[in-house]
DRENLUM-594691 format. One record per residue (C-alpha): residue in three letters; x, y, z. Coordinates in steps of 0.02 Angstrom, whole numbers, plus 50000, padded with zeros to 5 digits. Layout:
% DRENLUM-594691
AlaXYZ
...
END
This chain:
% DRENLUM-594691
Met463495278050744
Asn465155270250740
Leu466095255550625
Ala465485242250762
Thr463785244550768
Arg463655248050583
Ser464655231150566
Ala463325221750687
Thr461795229050603
Ala462335223850418
Arg462665205550499
Leu461075206550575
Arg459995213350409
Leu460775200650298
Met460485186650434
Leu458555192250431
Leu458685193050243
Ala459185175250233
Gly457875168850346
Thr456565177850301
Ala456975171150101
Ala457225155450193
Leu455215155850240
Ala454655161950088
Ala455355149649971
Pro454795133049983
Gln455825127249835
Ile457265127549930
Ala457675109950015
Ser457455103350193
Ala458335092250311
Gln456685089150406
Thr455535081850250
Val454045074250327
Asp453435060250244
Asp451755055950273
Ser452215036350254
Glu453605039450379
Thr452465051050517
Pro451355041750628
Ala449585045250628
Glu449185047350800
Pro450765049950899
Pro450725042651082
Val450055057451201
Asp451565054451303
Gly453265058451221
Asp454415047651327
Ser454145030451265
Phe454195037551077
Glu455225030550972
Thr456215044750908
Gln456885043050709
Glu458715047050697
Asp459005066450624
Ser458845075450469
Ala460465069950408
Thr459285055750369
Gly457875065750293
Asn456785058050443
Val455725070250547
Ile456425071850709
Ile455305070450862
Val455315079451036
Thr454635079551189
Ala454805097551241
Thr453235098851299
Lys453115081951372
Arg452035074551248
Ala452855067451070
Gln452935081550912
Thr453755085350762
Leu454905098850771
Gln453975106650649
Glu452525106150725
Ile452745111450917
Pro452635128950952
Val453805132951046
Ala455645138951043
Val456845122151034
Ser458245119750962
Val458905099150940
Ala460635092550928
Thr460465075250865
Ala461465057850891
Glu462195060650736
Thr462745079850756
Leu463685076450920
Glu464625059750872
Arg465105072050707
Ala465735087850805
Gln466555075250946
Ile465515084351073
Arg465995079651220
Asp464825087151356
Leu463395100351375
Lys464915113251373
Asp465305109551206
Leu463565112751120
Gln463725131651128
Thr464505128850982
Gln462765120550900
Ile461645132750965
Pro461915151750976
Ser460515155451100
Leu461555145751238
Arg463155149051314
Val464065137451438
Asp465455144751559
Gln466765135751640
Leu467285142851809
Gln468295138151956
Ser468115121251965
Ser467615106751876
Ala466125105051942
Asn465695125051927
Thr464825127451763
Asn463365138651734
Phe462115138151588
Leu461425153651506
Ile460085152951389
Arg459645169951290
Gly460855178951414
Phe459605173151559
Gly460815160851692
Asn461575158751850
Gly462115147152003
Ala463685140751975
Asn465005143852098
Asn463755144852250
Ala462735129852322
Gly461295139252371
Ile460785145152230
Glu459975135752108
Pro460185136751915
Ser458755146051806
Val459065133851662
Gly458555116751727
Val459425101951650
Phe458545085251627
Val459065067051590
Asp457945056451559
Gly456555066851643
Val457585068351799
Tyr457885082351849
Arg460065085251872
Ser459985102751986
Arg461905106552004
Thr463215107651877
Ala464135095751954
Ser463085081351900
Gln462605088051723
Ile464095087351639
Thr464465066151639
Asp464785060651462
Leu463385050251382
Pro463825038151273
Asp461845032551219
Val461145049651176
Glu459695051951071
Arg459665068251072
Ile459635085351166
Glu458175097951165
Val458715115451233
Leu457065125851270
Arg457195144551254
Gly456485155151363
Pro455455152151529
Gln454565133851545
Ser454105132751716
Thr452385128851669
Leu452775110751648
Phe454565110151717
Gly454255120451893
Lys455295129852000
Asn457145130651916
Ala456725134551739
Ser456375152151729
Ala457545154351578
Gly457465139151491
Val457615118651502
Ile459045109351433
Ser458495089751425
Ile459555076051375
Val458545061551294
Thr459575042351298
Lys458995029451203
Glu458015014451275
Pro458734997351274
Glu458244989551127
Phe457634971451110
Glu458754967450961
Phe460634965551013
Gly461664977450970
Gly463024992351034
Leu464595001250989
Val466315003751037
Asp466955021551007
Leu468745026051034
Ser469635042350998
Tyr471295047451021
Gly471875068551022
Asn473355078051036
Tyr473725083151225
Asn473725062651246
Ala471495064451239
Ile470855044251257
Val469085044151247
Ala468275027151257
Lys466375025051254
Gly465515007751232
Leu463625001951250
Val462914985551235
Thr460884979051211
Gly459944967951207
Pro458514955851264
Ile458574946451403
Met456664938551388
Ala456264940251223
Asp454974954051172
Thr454754957751371
Leu456104963651465
Ala457744970851368
Phe459624977751444
Ser460824990551409
Leu462564994251479
Ala463725007851437
Gly465305014951492
Gly466925026051470
Val468485034151493
Asn468915052051459
Met470605056851482
Arg471795069651428
Asp473445079851478
Gly472935099451537
Tyr473505113151416
Leu474035124951546
Glu475805121951604
Asn476205121051768
Pro478125124751810
Ile477815126951978
Thr477145109452043
Gly477925100951872
Thr475915096351817
Asp474675102151699
Ser473075110151730
Asn471215106451655
Asp471605089651606
Arg470165076751594
Asp470105060551704
Arg468345054451697
Trp467465037951697
Phe465595032651703
Ala464705017351702
Arg462655015751645
Gly461505004551661
Gln459635001951603
Leu458194988551615
Leu456684989251493
Phe454964979851525
Asp453764981651369
Asn452764965951360
Gly451434973751246
Ser450254975951379
Pro449844993051453
Phe451194992751576
Arg452804998251534
Ala454275000651660
Arg456145010751623
Leu457365006851766
Ile459085015451761
Ala460655018651873
Asp462255027451834
Tyr463805030851909
Asp465255043951862
Lys467045048851924
Ile467995064151901
Asp469835068251972
Glu470455081451885
Ile471595098151908
Cys470685112751874
Cys470525125351820
Gly471795137851787
Val472025153951798
Val473055169351723
Asn473345186651759
Leu472635201551638
Arg473105215351742
Arg474375218151898
Ser474245232152029
Ala475285236052176
Ala474665219752253
Ser475355209852117
Asn477115219052129
Ala476915213052303
Ile476885194352274
Leu478355195952146
Ala479375204252279
Ile479235190852391
Gly479815179152272
Gly478235174352215
Gln477675173052006
Ile476065177651915
Pro475865174451744
Asp476195186751627
Pro474485199151595
Asn475395203051405
Asp475345186951350
Pro473825175451433
Phe473965164251314
Ala475585156851344
Asp474565142651438
Val475715144051588
Ile474945144851759
Tyr475865148951920
Thr475155138652087
Asn476165132852244
Leu474815117352233
Asp473685110352117
Ser471765114252113
Thr471485093552132
Asn469335089952099
Asp468775073652172
Ile466755072452117
Glu465745058652129
Asn463895056452053
Tyr462585042752055
Gly460825039952046
Val459365027552023
Ser457885032551951
Gly456355023151890
Gln454855028051729
Leu453255018651765
Glu452035021251622
Tyr450065013451632
Asp449155017151440
Leu447435016651475
Gly446755021751302
Ala446475038851272
Phe447535041651422
Arg449395037451491
Leu450045038251667
Thr451585040751697
Ser452715040451848
Ile454565046951863
Thr455575043352024
Gly457405051252052
Tyr458725049752186
Arg460355058052150
Arg461935061052256
Ser463545070852240
Asp465005071652321
Leu466215084452285
Val468095088252353
Thr469025101252310
Asp470755108452388
Gln471335124752267
Asp472655138452272
Ser471515150752267
Asp472785164652260
Phe473205157052097
Thr475105163952111
Ser476825153452162
Ala476685162752345
Asp475935152452488
Leu474455166552499
Leu473155155152533
Gly473895139152574
Arg472255130652584
Asn470455132752498
Phe469575116952539
Ala467815112352510
Asp466665097752520
Leu465235097552475
Asn463695084152477
Ile462075085452417
Ser460815071752391
Thr459085073952297
Phe457535066652272
Thr455955070852132
Gln454465062952107
Glu453425067751977
Ala451745061451928
Arg450505064151751
Ile449105061251682
Ser448925064551481
Gly447895061351362
Glu446375065751219
Ile444515072551246
Gly443595069451085
Glu444565075750941
Arg445205094150965
Leu445715094551157
Asn447525084251234
Val447635087351434
Leu449115083751528
Leu448955085251730
Gly450385083351856
Ala451415084752009
Phe453215087252042
Tyr453885083552221
Phe455645089652237
Asn456935087952410
Glu458515092952432
Asp459785093252573
Ile461535101052570
Glu462965099952682
Gln464375111152640
Arg466215110652712
Asn467355123352692
Glu469235128152758
Leu470235144052703
Tyr471775146952781
Phe473305158252791
Gly474945150952691
Asp476825152252752
Asp476915168952644
Phe475375178652692
Arg476255187452840
Ser477745193152709
Tyr476385198552579
Ala475305207152716
Asn476865218452778
Leu477345225652595
Leu475425229652565
Ile475375237452746
Gln477125247852690
Gly476135253552534
Ala474575258652617
Ser475185268252773
Gly476585274652666
Gly478105268952740
Ala477285273652934
Phe477025252152961
Asn477655236452938
Val476685221353032
Pro477905220453181
Ala477575239753216
Leu475615237553176
Glu475445222753304
Ala476465232653431
Thr475535249053399
Ile473915243553386
Gly474455231553541
Ala474695246753663
Leu472925257153595
Thr472065241453642
Gly473035234853794
Arg473405217053696
Asp475125207753674
Leu474855206553472
Ala476815201453431
Gly476965189053290
Asp474805188353294
Phe474385193753119
Phe474115186152958
Ile475005168653036
Ala474865153952928
Gly473485141852981
Gln472335158153029
Gly470695159052916
Leu468965153552917
Thr467985137052939
Glu466415136252872
Asn465015125952864
Tyr463285126952805
Thr461665114552786
Leu460365119452668
Asp458465108352654
Asn457465111552540
Glu455735104852490
Ala454675109452355
Leu452855103152276
Ser452255109452111
Ile450805104652004
Phe450475108351829
Gly449275107351707
Gln449035111451508
Ala447705109451399
Asp447915111651176
Phe446385114051104
Glu445715113650920
Ile444635129250900
Ala444755127150694
Asp445445115950581
Gly447575119850623
Leu447055133050752
Val447675126150933
Leu447345137451084
Thr448655131651238
Leu448315138151413
Gly449325129151541
Ala449505132451733
Asn450985128451852
Tyr450895131152058
Thr452445131252154
Asp452715128352339
Asp454655131752400
Lys455205129652564
Lys456955132852613
Arg457885131952772
Ile459935134352797
Thr461025134252955
Thr462905141052968
Asp464395137053063
Val465525151253027
Val467275154253126
Ser468575166953097
Thr470455164753167
Asp471145178053066
Val471775192353212
Phe471895207553102
Ser470095203053043
Asn469475201853200
Leu470115221953246
Asp468945237653252
Leu469995248453161
Gln468785262353203
Gln468805260553376
Val470695258253360
Gly470955274453270
Ser469705283553388
Thr470755277653521
Ala472355283153434
Ile471685301753398
Phe471285303653575
Ala472945295853624
Gln473715308253503
Ala472575325853536
Phe472145323153735
Pro473905325653778
Ser474075341853680
Gln472535347653737
Val472975349253914
Gly474785353353872
Thr473985369653779
Ala472615373153913
Phe473865374454069
Gly475075382753980
Leu476535369553959
Gly476835373853791
Arg476915354953744
Pro476035337753769
Ala475715333553942
Thr476345317053994
Gln475375304854095
Ala476195308154280
Glu475355327154240
Ile473805321254157
Ala473805311554336
Ser474245323454431
Phe472985336454364
Leu471505323754369
Ala472305323154577
Asn472005340154600
Pro470235345754637
Gln470595362154566
Thr471155358354380
Ala470305339454366
Pro468735347854312
Ile469695355754156
Val470475339254105
Gly468735330354130
Gln467915345653999
Ile469485342353881
Gln469375323953910
Ala467355324853856
Gly467835335853696
Val469335325753654
Gln468425307353659
Ala466775315553568
Phe468205322153416
Ala468915304453411
Ala467195297453389
Ala466495310853265
Asn468115306853161
Ala468745289353188
Ala467775287753007
Asn468805300652931
Pro470415293652830
Ala471415309252851
Leu471405308053036
Asn471185287853065
Pro472685279052980
Phe472225263253038
Leu470525264452875
Ala471755261752750
Leu472025244552805
Arg470385239352810
Thr470575231452618
Leu471775217152733
Gln470515212052843
Phe470095199052722
Leu468935186052826
Pro468015195152961
Pro466775188253099
Phe465255179953049
Leu463425181453102
Asn462835165253112
Val461055159553063
Pro459865156853121
Asn459975169053266
Ser458685178953337
Val458335193053215
Glu458605178353074
Asp457685161853049
Gly458675156552906
Arg457185152752804
Thr456135155552638
Ala454385150652575
Asp453885155952423
Thr452225150052322
Asp452055155152140
Trp450755154152015
Ser451645153251818
Tyr450545151951659
Thr450855147851464
Ala449355155951349
Arg449775152051154
Leu448915151750997
Ala449615141650845
Tyr448925142450649
Asp449475132050532
Val449225142850386
Ser449645129450270
Pro450315113350268
Thr452085120050268
Leu451915136650369
Asn451615136250555
Val451425152850648
Tyr451245155450870
Leu451015168850952
Ser451565164951153
Tyr451405171651318
Ala452235164051460
Thr453025165651649
Gly454235158351749
Phe454695157151930
Lys456305153652013
Ala456305152152201
Ser457275162652316
Ser459275157552363
Phe460425158752485
Asn462135165552471
Leu463075149752567
Ser464735158352540
Arg465845169452667
Asp465205184452588
Ser463375179952669
Arg462845197052765
Pro461165200552842
Leu460135212752751
Ala460225232652772
Ser458225229952846
Asp458915219352962
Leu460535227553040
Ala459585238053177
Ala458795224253268
Ile460605213553239
Arg461175228353357
Ala459775228753463
Ala459905211553530
Gly461905211753544
Leu462245201153397
Ala463305209653283
Pro465035206453284
Val466475217353237
Asn466525224653056
Leu464825216453028
Thr464245224852867
Thr462575220452764
Gly462425212052614
Ser461565198352530
Arg461125184952647
Phe459945178452515
Ala459045183752357
Gly457095182752320
Pro456195174852193
Glu456485179652007
Asp454905182451898
Thr455145178951695
Thr454035183951560
Val454235182651392
Tyr453205185551252
Glu453535176851053
Leu453105176050911
Gly453755160450796
Ile453515157050609
Lys454005137450558
Gly454095133550380
Asn454615115550319
Trp454715111850130
Asp455215098850024
Phe456975101250040
Ala457105116350189
Ser456515122050348
Gly456855137150461
Asn456225142150612
Leu456035160450648
Thr455695168650812
Phe455465186650893
Phe455345190151084
Arg455285201651211
Gln455825193751365
Thr456095201451590
Ile456665193851721
Asp456125203151892
Gly457235202152037
Phe458545190851926
Gln459775182952043
Ser461555192352021
Asn462955182652098
Ile464545190952074
Phe466445186352119
Thr467115201152213
Gly468955194852252
Thr468605188652418
Gly467075178352401
Phe465085182452307
Ala463885196752309
Leu462355189552269
Ala460835203952238
Asn459235204552152
Ala459285217552006
Gly457555226351979
Glu457245220851809
Gln458335213051660
Glu457475215751476
Thr458175206451314
Phe457395208951150
Gly457785194251036
Ile457625186450865
Glu458055168550818
Phe458365160550647
Asp458865141350622
Ser458745133950451
Ile459295118450383
Val459395116850167
Arg459665102350058
Pro460225106149900
Thr460395086749831
Asp460275070549946
Glu462065073249992
Leu462445089150035
Thr461435097150196
Leu461695116450242
Asn461325122250404
Val461285139050479
Ala460625148350658
Phe460915164850741
Thr460235175250891
Tyr460275192550888
Leu460125199051077
Asp459775217251162
Ala460235214251323
Lys460115228951465
Phe459575232251657
Asn458095241251666
Ser458405243151846
Phe459745238851950
Val460135251252076
Gly461015236852229
Ser462285228652093
Ser464215224852159
Val464695240352052
Gly463425253552118
Asp461875255551992
Leu461755248151828
Ser460185254151766
Gly459895257651591
Phe461655249451550
Gln461875233951430
Val462195218351526
Ala463805210251488
Asn464295193851426
Val462705194951303
Pro463335196951147
Glu462545203351022
Ile462315190750886
Ser462805173950875
Ala462825161750751
Ser463355143250679
Phe463755139650484
Gly463775122850453
Gly463745110750321
Gln463825091250298
Tyr464255081250142
Asp463605060950148
Arg463825052149999
Glu464055032849942
Ile465435029049843
Asn465115010049823
Ala464004995449805
Ala464614990349996
Gly463805003650053
Asp465225010850102
Arg465235032750134
Ile466105047450128
Ile465645060250262
Leu466365078350279
Thr465795088550425
Ala466145107250454
Asn465425119750574
Tyr465825139550596
His465175146250756
Tyr465405166050801
Glu465055177850943
Ala465325194750904
Pro466425205951033
Thr465585206651190
Gln466115214351368
Ile466265199051482
Val465885206151656
Asp464805223551694
Gly466355230151801
Leu467425222051947
Pro467115227952116
Ala468805228352195
Phe468845248852086
Tyr467075253352187
Asn466995260452358
Pro465205258552405
Arg465375273252513
Asp465965283452347
Pro464845281252198
Ser466025292752093
Thr466895277952092
Gln465885265751997
Pro466425273851810
Ile468115268851865
Ala467275251651913
Ile466725250551743
Ala468185257451668
Ala469115243351740
Ala468055229651650
Arg468045238351496
Pro469725233651401
Phe469255213951423
Arg467945207551289
Arg467875193251215
Gln467515187651030
Ile467455168550965
Asp467625161050782
Asp467695144350813
Val467855131550658
Ser467755112150703
Ala467865098550535
Ser467905082550525
Ile467925068750386
Thr467335049450393
Tyr467555035950319
Ala465975023650354
Phe465805004350324
Gly464264997150265
Met464504984750373
Gly464684993850534
Leu466625001650537
Glu466795022650552
Leu468605030150529
Ser468655048650579
Val469805062550572
Trp469175077250687
Gly469575094750748
Arg468685106050871
Asn469115124850855
Leu470225122950709
Leu471135141350706
Asp471555140950893
Asp470605155350931
Arg471105163351113
Tyr470065170551181
Ile469435174451399
Thr467865165451470
Thr467835174351623
Val468355190051714
Phe468555193851879
Asp469635201052030
Ser471065192252084
Val470925185052252
Ala471585195452392
Gln472565206552251
Ala471655222452260
Gln471465229352092
Ser472285216451993
Val471295205551876
Ser471215188551823
Gly470255177951693
Tyr470145159551638
Pro470915157051459
Asn469765145751336
Gln470375127651281
Pro471485129151135
Arg471545116850966
Thr470985099750972
Tyr471175086250854
Gly471135069350843
Val470665051850747
Ala469295041850798
Ala468505024550759
Arg466835018950823
Tyr465985004150757
Arg464244997750780
Phe463504982150784
END
């Protein structure tokens, strides 16, 4: 066993011992003290309207609605983490990307634009970078599903809590919660006038301003709240070419709510929101150079130095802009029938994204434009009834309808420097035998076409248009039956019917990519071998000239001999057209970046999927004592089929023969991933929850598998979507809060994950069966504390908070597809070895000091990533630069001051 393994094992052992001690020692303190006088005797059967008590720092119980009814965090038999409003404020958490420092089982990866963020829970998750792929982690805001990451990163000033449900939640949350759920709950309008103003200033000229006002419109009947805010910051990556900084912040939002509640059985809540993002993002650094990198440097381009990836300098010839609008309305209606409650949640959302990126991430004008215009319209409707039957049975029955339309337009064109760049690459690939003009002349002569000046011209490229229509209906139900005092059996089921339909209209004007280089090579082999064979047959001692061949063909005595030679050479040329030793043009296939596209629907592919699924939950929970609860659960999850809406969308291998038989196959058509089938998740979970006078602790053991995990990997020119056979994770999660004194609160949380592919034959880097899953750290942990002391009779307080987030070293990607040749499995070790140097370890320290006046004003000094811990978040093959590697650097240290006033 190596040192790193021993170290990780030792840390795990210590954390488990700490967890066992916390659960076994009721004399230790807790921040989640449940005072009988504060606990509601009968929480509402539907938790959405339950008024949540504040958070652990105040000593009050935390109420969560993870199972769509109100329960305390202690009693709910589900693996759930909660970040309260106070936690978010003290830690200066701006959006969901920052939340991972508080919840070790959650990981958030920022990708190539402000709209592309990937959420993972317990190492499972996908969905970003491709509008056709729905996420495995469902995000809900006030019960309304946010289907894409572009609409999930909004700043919210009035968050009450964020619940992170770990593991499949499809029984109650539907088709896209196979890995877990992030549920954001905001505060309802209040019938007492009040509000808050929050202003923060930090380095990089960061300005965050938020405001909220709430109060009655009609006393005891109708209340409102209005909120708004801006979030601005200079970028932290310098671009000397354009003179601007990348990875800035420039976003604002507005949100309004109405609450009707006159004490009658009927209750209504209406919400409308709008947010706007206009940012330059996201900067990329180079991690490994190649011959392609040298070609860029040779034509005068600049690339970040791979030996200093954290110099925070990037080189692009145009700014990567992001113009994003999100808006929506929702309504929640409730009617109390006594023992039962009817709930309806209706939502409509629209997301419009326009991005224009320099996707080669160099100062050379290689890809003159990578433009994307994406429009997403989503309508959701949930209706449910919940209540109690007798004293021992709680039931919930509901339905969820989902309708979404996606329209996407992309443009990817060669820039002014691409021809010069390709010229150097062609010289290198051909050993100096060709340059671009010579190649045009040679292929032109072989094909009988005038190709002079046609290869790699600025303005050639791809225009892409996609549509996706998705309609789904889920029917779900759950029953909690108290078999005996303290022993509750939960059974739940969800039936989902999901239908998708796509259309594509993709056109390639890249002349070179429209050439069949195998056929060109066959013609070249024939053109060289045939005259030689004729000359040999007739004793010329040299290749026959075209005039001599014509003469032999005109002579009835020699024509049959020439015909036989011709047939034999043709057969030889065809047989060796795929032989790189005889066909030099094959080495240039890597420059065919934008080949012709087979559009859908066609006579073989109808562009439709139809999935049905039953998901189940079975759980047994037992109150061992008033302070200790245990549960054992089994659950399944489901994620519907996903389409690959990208230039790498290719027909399945099983369809290729029919496509060719129908005469549909364009030049250079290959098989790949038009769509990926459904994901099916299964989890077995054992949980122990303890809550004593001054301490609480939760310990969870689980084994989770996903059959058909939808892997979406960038290949350097597009995305490879494929179903992994089976991914499995064994894990241990522990979190605890200890309150030694009234002023001091300590918290710890850790996650141990052992994630591997049981089977994944068709990955983009070969067979990964038996391999550990990359980007899943074995150990993640957060350690924090808060000291809150009242210092005078006016009620002024000093509040000190600190948090340390740790992730063990882990390989960032499984392998790099550009180093792998699917025709040669022996290249798999090379592709995996190429990714091995790129590992990530996280040591993130955050802290704040707050002086809180008794009259509502708070002044703070805060810092995030105070150690300026730098690492690469994501690694990928550089765009159109074979065997060069790029990555996204994390955010450096940030700090500032803040003022908050509540009234």
